[in-house]
MDAnalysis code that builds the backbone (N, CA, C; Angstrom):
import MDAnalysis as mda
import numpy as np

u = mda.Universe.empty(258, n_residues=86, atom_resindex=np.repeat(np.arange(86), 3), trajectory=True)
u.add_TopologyAttr("name", ["N", "CA", "C"] * 86)
u.add_TopologyAttr("resid", np.arange(1, 87))
u.add_TopologyAttr("resname", ["MET", "LYS", "LEU", "SER", "ILE", "ARG", "LEU", "ARG", "ILE", "ILE", "LEU", "TRP", "PHE", "LEU", "LEU", "SER", "THR", "PHE", "PHE", "ILE", "LEU", "SER", "LEU", "THR", "ALA", "THR", "LEU", "VAL", "PHE", "PHE", "ILE", "SER", "ASN", "SER", "VAL", "MET", "ARG", "ARG", "THR", "THR", "LYS", "ASN", "TYR", "PHE", "ILE", "SER", "ALA", "VAL", "GLU", "GLU", "ASN", "THR", "ASP", "LYS", "LEU", "LYS", "MET", "LEU", "SER", "GLU", "ALA", "GLU", "TYR", "GLU", "THR", "ALA", "SER", "GLU", "PHE", "ASP", "ALA", "ASP", "ASP", "ILE", "PHE", "ILE", "HIS", "TYR", "LYS", "ASN", "ARG", "LEU", "PRO", "THR", "ASP", "ARG"])
u.atoms.positions = np.array([
    [0.661, -1.240, 0.163],
    [-0.150, 0.027, -0.113],
    [0.994, 1.102, 0.398],
    [0.442, 2.034, -0.769],
    [1.425, 3.554, -1.104],
    [0.721, 4.580, -0.847],
    [0.931, 5.601, 0.147],
    [0.386, 6.771, 0.825],
    [1.058, 8.194, -0.189],
    [0.307, 8.185, -0.255],
    [0.458, 9.913, -1.236],
    [1.747, 10.846, -0.023],
    [2.171, 10.950, -0.623],
    [3.180, 12.178, 0.350],
    [2.804, 13.207, 1.107],
    [1.521, 13.179, 0.562],
    [1.054, 14.187, 1.729],
    [0.413, 13.458, 3.239],
    [0.020, 12.658, 2.394],
    [-0.382, 11.698, 3.896],
    [0.610, 11.831, 4.779],
    [1.902, 11.464, 3.882],
    [3.042, 10.776, 4.544],
    [3.342, 11.712, 5.873],
    [3.539, 13.313, 4.947],
    [3.560, 14.056, 5.880],
    [3.012, 14.431, 7.063],
    [1.537, 13.989, 6.743],
    [0.568, 14.315, 8.031],
    [0.897, 13.640, 9.302],
    [1.248, 12.480, 8.606],
    [1.036, 11.142, 9.750],
    [2.352, 11.364, 10.407],
    [3.583, 11.971, 9.567],
    [4.857, 12.499, 10.238],
    [5.011, 13.329, 11.383],
    [3.685, 14.415, 10.836],
    [3.238, 15.736, 11.698],
    [2.424, 15.265, 13.438],
    [2.363, 13.864, 12.632],
    [1.098, 14.364, 13.844],
    [1.697, 13.102, 15.111],
    [2.796, 12.380, 14.094],
    [3.249, 11.513, 15.179],
    [4.872, 12.317, 16.284],
    [5.456, 13.219, 15.557],
    [6.299, 13.737, 15.954],
    [5.684, 14.939, 17.266],
    [4.015, 15.403, 16.796],
    [3.944, 16.342, 17.861],
    [3.229, 15.644, 18.536],
    [2.383, 14.686, 18.677],
    [2.291, 13.448, 19.730],
    [3.500, 13.333, 20.441],
    [4.648, 13.006, 20.115],
    [5.887, 12.827, 20.785],
    [6.574, 13.666, 21.791],
    [6.593, 15.115, 21.590],
    [7.168, 16.096, 21.695],
    [5.692, 16.799, 23.012],
    [4.225, 16.231, 22.603],
    [3.377, 16.584, 23.628],
    [3.556, 15.748, 24.844],
    [4.138, 14.188, 24.766],
    [3.864, 13.439, 25.518],
    [5.224, 13.677, 26.031],
    [6.459, 13.854, 25.813],
    [7.180, 13.944, 26.846],
    [7.563, 15.289, 27.709],
    [6.598, 16.267, 26.982],
    [6.477, 17.998, 27.623],
    [5.520, 17.668, 28.896],
    [4.667, 16.738, 28.746],
    [3.107, 16.430, 29.871],
    [4.170, 15.823, 30.985],
    [5.194, 14.795, 30.465],
    [5.839, 13.778, 31.598],
    [6.901, 14.725, 32.113],
    [7.501, 15.209, 31.504],
    [8.068, 16.940, 32.434],
    [7.671, 17.464, 33.567],
    [6.593, 18.294, 32.806],
    [5.595, 19.356, 33.484],
    [5.248, 18.067, 34.694],
    [4.999, 16.746, 34.876],
    [4.140, 15.900, 36.181],
    [5.366, 15.937, 36.914],
    [6.827, 15.499, 36.208],
    [7.842, 14.922, 37.438],
    [8.052, 16.045, 38.374],
    [8.160, 17.412, 37.340],
    [8.466, 18.767, 37.710],
    [7.577, 19.001, 39.122],
    [6.505, 19.368, 38.754],
    [5.647, 19.840, 39.324],
    [5.561, 18.786, 40.580],
    [5.466, 17.432, 40.721],
    [5.618, 16.951, 41.800],
    [6.851, 16.677, 42.443],
    [7.816, 17.525, 41.937],
    [8.844, 17.728, 42.881],
    [9.082, 18.804, 44.145],
    [8.132, 19.741, 42.895],
    [8.540, 20.831, 43.841],
    [7.020, 21.171, 44.440],
    [6.367, 20.062, 44.718],
    [5.280, 20.280, 45.658],
    [5.937, 19.178, 46.760],
    [6.217, 18.253, 46.559],
    [6.983, 17.638, 47.816],
    [7.657, 18.260, 48.538],
    [9.108, 19.355, 47.763],
    [9.911, 19.921, 48.486],
    [9.556, 20.848, 49.340],
    [8.063, 22.174, 48.932],
    [7.379, 23.098, 49.181],
    [6.429, 22.177, 50.517],
    [5.939, 21.450, 50.921],
    [5.275, 20.431, 51.994],
    [6.470, 20.189, 52.867],
    [8.036, 19.485, 52.109],
    [8.718, 19.324, 53.102],
    [9.163, 20.651, 54.160],
    [9.463, 21.345, 53.167],
    [10.014, 22.688, 53.554],
    [9.057, 23.949, 54.625],
    [7.722, 23.321, 54.358],
    [6.797, 24.014, 55.597],
    [6.616, 23.360, 56.507],
    [6.737, 21.999, 56.625],
    [6.604, 20.866, 57.357],
    [8.109, 21.310, 58.462],
    [8.947, 21.892, 57.791],
    [10.146, 21.794, 58.790],
    [10.465, 23.229, 59.715],
    [9.512, 23.845, 58.922],
    [10.153, 25.186, 59.405],
    [8.667, 25.284, 60.526],
    [7.308, 24.574, 60.636],
    [6.434, 24.558, 61.747],
    [7.021, 23.920, 62.987],
    [7.595, 22.628, 63.034],
    [8.041, 22.183, 63.544],
    [9.200, 22.808, 64.378],
    [10.358, 23.043, 63.540],
    [11.155, 24.992, 63.965],
    [10.677, 25.458, 65.448],
    [9.224, 25.579, 64.219],
    [8.961, 26.918, 65.508],
    [8.075, 26.405, 66.429],
    [7.650, 25.491, 66.256],
    [6.960, 25.013, 67.966],
    [7.919, 24.472, 68.882],
    [9.299, 24.085, 67.696],
    [10.466, 23.340, 69.103],
    [10.847, 24.913, 69.653],
    [10.872, 25.716, 69.039],
    [11.609, 26.791, 70.156],
    [10.342, 27.611, 70.875],
    [9.177, 27.232, 70.522],
    [8.180, 27.323, 72.043],
    [8.296, 26.440, 73.133],
    [9.021, 25.606, 72.994],
    [9.078, 24.527, 74.169],
    [9.975, 24.842, 74.905],
    [9.861, 24.509, 76.392],
    [10.710, 24.852, 78.009],
    [10.898, 23.390, 78.232],
    [12.332, 22.826, 78.165],
    [11.836, 21.931, 79.843],
    [12.870, 22.471, 81.136],
    [11.619, 22.249, 81.720],
    [11.650, 23.027, 83.058],
    [12.260, 21.800, 84.522],
    [12.747, 22.148, 85.064],
    [12.872, 20.950, 86.495],
    [11.513, 21.104, 86.826],
    [11.676, 20.293, 88.159],
    [10.475, 19.990, 88.854],
    [10.381, 21.696, 89.903],
    [11.140, 22.221, 90.657],
    [10.991, 23.178, 90.892],
    [10.708, 24.245, 89.982],
    [10.718, 24.676, 89.013],
    [10.847, 25.510, 87.759],
    [9.597, 25.555, 87.647],
    [8.876, 23.831, 87.333],
    [7.837, 23.429, 86.955],
    [6.199, 24.114, 87.765],
    [6.915, 24.254, 89.032],
    [5.765, 24.555, 89.938],
    [5.677, 25.958, 89.937],
    [6.930, 26.770, 89.848],
    [6.695, 28.242, 89.760],
    [6.385, 28.848, 88.582],
    [6.376, 28.066, 87.490],
    [6.112, 28.554, 86.316],
    [4.435, 29.127, 85.916],
    [4.248, 30.493, 85.108],
    [3.061, 30.612, 84.812],
    [2.198, 30.412, 84.292],
    [0.928, 29.908, 84.653],
    [0.344, 29.191, 83.526],
    [-0.405, 30.396, 82.613],
    [-0.301, 31.466, 82.560],
    [-1.019, 32.446, 81.602],
    [0.126, 32.850, 80.286],
    [1.611, 32.089, 80.992],
    [2.532, 32.873, 79.672],
    [2.414, 32.371, 78.651],
    [1.010, 32.490, 77.386],
    [0.916, 32.586, 76.180],
    [1.804, 31.840, 74.832],
    [3.351, 32.547, 75.246],
    [4.102, 32.326, 74.469],
    [4.834, 30.988, 74.546],
    [5.048, 30.837, 75.820],
    [5.333, 29.157, 75.839],
    [4.602, 27.903, 76.550],
    [5.031, 26.771, 76.113],
    [4.083, 25.294, 76.630],
    [5.684, 24.816, 77.200],
    [5.208, 24.610, 78.696],
    [5.935, 23.927, 79.313],
    [5.573, 22.391, 79.418],
    [6.664, 21.850, 79.632],
    [6.279, 20.630, 79.189],
    [7.505, 19.938, 80.291],
    [6.864, 18.913, 81.965],
    [7.535, 18.691, 82.869],
    [7.575, 17.290, 82.547],
    [8.732, 16.750, 83.239],
    [9.422, 15.312, 82.963],
    [9.710, 14.607, 84.103],
    [8.933, 13.879, 84.437],
    [9.402, 13.014, 85.790],
    [9.627, 11.388, 85.124],
    [10.643, 11.104, 85.757],
    [11.240, 9.693, 85.481],
    [10.852, 9.295, 83.650],
    [11.223, 10.156, 83.336],
    [11.176, 10.232, 81.083],
    [9.354, 10.119, 80.717],
    [8.886, 10.716, 81.586],
    [7.826, 10.749, 80.487],
    [7.462, 11.686, 81.178],
    [6.161, 12.410, 80.203],
    [5.280, 13.763, 80.823],
    [4.481, 13.866, 81.171],
    [4.121, 14.550, 81.986],
    [2.871, 14.968, 83.180],
    [2.449, 15.592, 82.921],
    [0.981, 15.431, 83.585],
    [0.214, 16.728, 83.740],
    [0.553, 17.691, 85.142],
    [-0.146, 18.843, 85.128],
    [0.300, 19.278, 85.945],
    [-1.571, 18.822, 87.393],
])
């Protein structure tokens, strides 16, 4: 079966366009996935660091005199390596 030159050019153009489209879609998918993971990871790390800065480890004597109305800090008291409530 012999195809006309016009049909061959159309088929060649369609195949090359499909190949370029597939390559571009794959590239965009992997780049956006990587950026999304990196952004989520950075947000998580910054949130943990901010919350860690707010923690104070207190001895038993310090814990007893700590103000309950201090809104900036979270006080954790450890007794026998287990957190305890007031």
